[in-house]
C-alpha positions as CSV (number, residue, x, y, z in Angstrom):
1,M,-25.5,-9.4,-22.5
2,I,-25.5,-6.0,-24.2
3,Q,-28.7,-4.0,-21.5
4,R,-25.8,-6.1,-18.4
5,L,-22.8,-4.3,-20.3
6,V,-24.1,-1.4,-20.5
7,A,-25.2,-1.1,-17.0
8,I,-21.7,-2.0,-16.1
9,L,-20.7,0.9,-18.1
10,I,-23.1,3.7,-16.3
11,L,-21.8,2.2,-12.7
12,F,-18.0,2.1,-13.7
13,F,-18.5,6.0,-14.9
14,V,-21.4,7.6,-13.2
15,A,-21.4,5.5,-9.8
16,G,-18.1,4.0,-8.8
17,C,-15.3,6.3,-9.7
18,A,-13.2,7.8,-6.8
19,T,-10.0,10.1,-7.7
20,V,-6.7,8.8,-5.8
21,P,-4.3,11.7,-3.4
22,V,-1.7,13.3,-4.8
23,T,-1.8,11.8,-8.5
24,G,-5.2,12.9,-9.0
25,R,-6.5,9.3,-11.0
26,R,-9.6,7.7,-11.6
27,Q,-10.2,4.9,-10.5
28,L,-12.8,2.1,-10.3
29,D,-14.4,2.4,-6.4
30,L,-17.8,-0.2,-5.8
31,V,-16.6,-1.1,-1.9
32,S,-16.6,1.2,0.6
33,S,-13.6,2.1,2.8
34,S,-15.3,1.1,6.0
35,E,-16.1,-2.8,4.7
36,I,-13.3,-3.0,3.5
37,N,-10.9,-1.6,6.5
38,T,-12.8,-4.3,8.9
39,M,-11.9,-6.9,6.8
40,S,-8.4,-5.8,6.9
41,A,-8.5,-5.7,10.7
42,S,-9.6,-8.9,11.0
43,Q,-6.9,-10.3,9.3
44,Y,-4.1,-8.3,10.0
45,Q,-4.9,-9.4,13.8
46,E,-4.8,-12.9,12.3
47,V,-1.2,-12.3,10.8
48,L,-0.2,-11.0,14.5
49,K,-1.3,-14.1,15.3
50,K,1.2,-16.5,13.0
51,G,4.0,-13.7,14.0
52,P,6.0,-14.3,15.8
53,L,6.9,-9.8,16.1
54,S,9.7,-9.1,17.3
55,T,11.5,-8.6,20.4
56,N,14.2,-7.0,19.0
57,Q,13.1,-3.5,20.9
58,E,15.2,-0.9,18.8
59,Q,14.3,-2.2,15.6
60,V,10.6,-2.5,17.1
61,A,11.0,1.5,18.4
62,M,12.4,2.5,15.0
63,I,8.9,0.8,13.3
64,K,6.3,2.6,15.0
65,R,8.1,6.3,15.0
66,V,8.8,6.3,11.8
67,G,5.8,4.9,11.3
68,A,3.8,7.5,13.1
69,K,6.0,10.2,11.4
70,I,4.3,9.1,7.6
71,Q,1.1,9.1,9.9
72,K,1.3,12.4,11.4
73,A,2.6,13.1,7.6
74,V,-0.9,12.0,5.9
75,E,-3.0,13.5,8.6
76,Q,-1.2,17.1,8.0
77,Y,-1.8,16.4,3.6
78,M,-4.9,15.1,3.5
79,A,-6.2,18.0,5.8
80,E,-4.5,20.5,3.7
81,K,-6.5,19.1,0.6
82,G,-9.8,18.9,2.5
83,A,-10.1,15.1,2.6
84,S,-9.5,14.2,6.4
85,D,-12.9,12.4,5.8
86,Q,-11.3,9.6,3.8
87,L,-9.0,8.7,6.1
88,A,-12.0,7.9,8.6
89,G,-11.9,4.2,9.8
90,F,-8.2,4.4,9.9
91,A,-6.7,3.0,12.9
92,W,-3.0,2.5,12.4
93,E,-0.5,-0.1,13.9
94,F,2.8,0.0,12.8
95,N,4.7,-4.2,14.1
96,L,7.5,-5.6,12.9
97,I,7.2,-9.1,12.0
98,Q,11.1,-11.9,13.1
99,D,11.3,-13.6,9.7
100,D,14.5,-13.2,8.3
101,K,14.4,-14.5,4.5
102,T,11.0,-12.2,3.6
103,V,12.3,-8.6,1.9
104,N,8.9,-7.7,2.6
105,A,6.5,-4.7,4.1
106,W,3.6,-3.7,4.0
107,C,0.3,-1.6,4.5
108,M,-3.1,-2.9,3.9
109,P,-6.3,-0.8,3.9
110,G,-6.9,1.0,6.8
111,G,-3.6,1.6,8.6
112,K,-2.7,-1.8,9.5
113,V,1.3,-2.3,8.5
114,A,3.8,-4.7,9.0
115,F,7.4,-5.7,8.1
116,Y,9.2,-8.6,8.1
117,T,12.9,-8.0,9.6
118,A,14.6,-9.2,6.4
119,I,14.6,-5.6,4.8
120,L,15.8,-3.9,7.6
121,P,19.3,-4.3,6.3
122,I,18.6,-3.4,2.8
123,C,16.7,-0.4,4.2
124,K,20.1,-0.1,6.0
125,D,19.0,3.2,8.7
126,E,15.4,5.1,10.1
127,T,15.3,7.4,6.5
128,G,15.7,3.6,3.9
129,V,12.7,2.2,6.9
130,A,10.8,5.9,6.1
131,V,10.9,5.3,2.4
132,V,9.3,1.2,2.6
133,M,7.1,2.8,5.0
134,G,5.7,5.7,2.6
135,H,5.4,3.3,-0.2
136,E,3.1,0.9,1.4
137,V,1.7,3.5,3.7
138,A,0.5,5.0,0.0
139,H,-0.9,1.9,-1.5
140,A,-3.2,2.2,1.7
141,I,-4.0,6.6,1.2
142,A,-4.4,5.6,-2.6
143,N,-7.0,3.0,-2.1
144,H,-5.1,0.4,-4.1
145,G,-7.1,-2.4,-2.5
146,R,-10.6,-1.0,-2.5
147,E,-10.2,-0.3,-6.3
148,R,-9.1,-3.9,-6.9
149,M,-10.9,-6.1,-4.7
150,S,-13.6,-3.8,-6.6
151,Q,-12.0,-5.2,-10.4
152,G,-12.6,-8.4,-8.6
153,L,-16.1,-7.7,-7.7
154,L,-17.0,-7.0,-10.4
155,Q,-15.7,-9.3,-13.0
156,Q,-17.1,-12.5,-10.3
157,F,-20.3,-11.1,-9.7
158,G,-21.4,-8.6,-12.0
159,L,-22.9,-5.8,-9.9
160,S,-23.4,-7.8,-7.0
161,T,-23.2,-5.7,-3.3
162,L,-20.2,-6.8,-1.4
163,G,-22.6,-8.1,1.3
164,S,-24.4,-10.1,-1.4
165,A,-21.2,-11.8,-2.9
166,M,-20.1,-12.7,0.2
167,G,-23.7,-14.4,1.2
168,Q,-22.5,-16.1,-2.4
169,N,-20.1,-17.6,-1.8
170,P,-18.0,-16.2,1.0
171,T,-14.4,-18.2,0.0
172,A,-15.0,-16.1,-3.4
173,T,-14.5,-12.9,-1.6
174,K,-12.5,-13.7,0.7
175,Q,-10.1,-14.8,-1.8
176,I,-10.6,-11.4,-4.0
177,F,-10.6,-9.5,-0.9
178,M,-6.6,-11.0,-0.2
179,E,-5.7,-10.5,-3.6
180,A,-7.2,-7.1,-3.1
181,V,-4.7,-6.3,-0.4
182,G,-1.6,-8.3,-1.7
183,M,-1.5,-11.3,1.0
184,G,-0.3,-14.4,-0.5
185,A,-1.8,-17.8,0.8
186,N,2.1,-17.7,2.9
187,L,1.4,-14.1,3.9
188,G,3.6,-13.4,0.9
189,M,2.8,-10.2,-1.4
190,L,1.3,-10.8,-4.5
191,K,1.5,-8.3,-7.8
192,F,0.4,-5.0,-7.7
193,S,0.3,-3.7,-11.4
194,R,3.4,-1.4,-12.2
195,T,0.6,1.8,-12.2
196,H,-0.2,1.4,-8.4
197,E,3.6,0.6,-8.0
198,S,4.9,3.5,-9.9
199,E,1.7,6.4,-7.8
200,A,3.1,4.3,-4.1
201,D,5.8,5.6,-4.9
202,H,5.3,9.3,-6.2
203,I,2.8,9.5,-2.9
204,G,5.3,7.5,-0.8
205,L,8.3,10.1,-1.5
206,I,5.6,13.3,-0.6
207,F,4.4,11.4,2.0
208,M,8.5,10.8,3.4
209,A,8.9,14.0,2.3
210,M,6.6,16.0,4.5
211,A,7.9,13.2,7.8
212,G,11.3,15.0,7.6
213,Y,13.0,12.4,5.9
214,D,15.3,12.9,2.8
215,P,13.5,11.8,-0.3
216,Q,16.7,12.2,-2.6
217,Q,17.5,8.6,-0.5
218,A,14.4,6.8,-2.4
219,P,16.3,6.2,-5.5
220,K,19.5,4.7,-3.2
221,F,17.2,2.1,-1.2
222,W,15.8,0.8,-4.7
223,E,19.9,0.4,-5.9
224,R,20.3,-1.1,-2.4
225,M,17.0,-3.4,-2.9
226,T,18.6,-4.5,-6.4
227,A,21.6,-5.2,-5.5
228,G,20.5,-6.9,-3.0
229,S,19.1,-9.6,-5.7
230,G,22.6,-10.4,-6.5
231,G,21.8,-10.3,-10.3
232,E,19.1,-12.9,-9.4
233,K,15.0,-13.1,-9.3
234,P,14.0,-9.8,-7.7
235,P,13.0,-10.4,-3.8
236,E,9.3,-10.7,-4.2
237,F,8.9,-6.7,-2.9
238,M,10.0,-5.5,-5.6
239,S,8.7,-8.5,-8.7
240,T,6.7,-5.5,-10.1
241,H,7.4,-2.5,-10.0
242,P,9.1,-0.6,-12.9
243,S,12.5,-1.2,-14.2
244,D,15.6,-0.4,-12.4
245,E,16.1,2.8,-14.7
246,T,12.2,3.7,-14.7
247,R,11.9,3.8,-11.6
248,I,14.4,5.6,-10.9
249,K,14.3,8.3,-13.4
250,D,10.9,8.6,-12.3
251,L,12.0,9.6,-7.9
252,N,14.8,11.9,-10.0
253,G,11.3,13.4,-11.7
254,W,9.0,14.0,-8.6
255,M,12.0,14.5,-6.8
256,P,11.7,18.9,-7.0
257,E,7.8,18.5,-6.0
258,A,9.7,16.1,-2.9
259,L,11.4,18.6,-1.8
260,G,9.2,21.1,-1.9
261,V,7.6,20.0,0.5
262,Y,10.3,18.3,2.4
263,K,10.9,19.6,5.7
264,K,14.8,19.5,7.5
């Protein structure tokens, strides 16, 4: 048991670490981007098949327009940091799912984005969509899904590779993947850690500013999201975010950095 623990610790500190863009946080990395991106692409297509996709051309065009701008900002940021190779295997897609009850949006590894129509009234306008888009894309760029899957595999299969885990128990491995990327049985978001959510708030703020959207609108979006809950249990989208006061304080704290890259 002690030898196994030592081996895991060595793997964690030596072979299995990566660095999150923007924040610089070190994270566990035992799954390759190509592996998780392939799984994401397959699952994303399953989501789109179940749909239905929105037929509102104006709203669909807005989602794709904002997505393209955020994508360009991400690619620019990563190029400036000499990290464009981290986007290898990304095949960006931006879709709007017709669902007037699910206040949600998400981005799977590899740039697979989905918005639900129920979140659009809270977004209010294109800038509001950019707040959400930046935040969700940030989860993918920060490799939160890969980090969580690495943690899940380590806990359940020890030092096994992803391929070995699939061979041992494909059902359990797929479940780890679904939880890692935040997908529940009903396509709802499972809980990301508050560390990941705060990190996505920070990184997303930078991306939306670089894309030409006023970052000062980000706190206002979260105020609308809170107000939209009517004092009841918050939408799943924000269930694990920091408290309202903490989030707004943090966003304002990062604002000088965001305004420094804001392209009007």
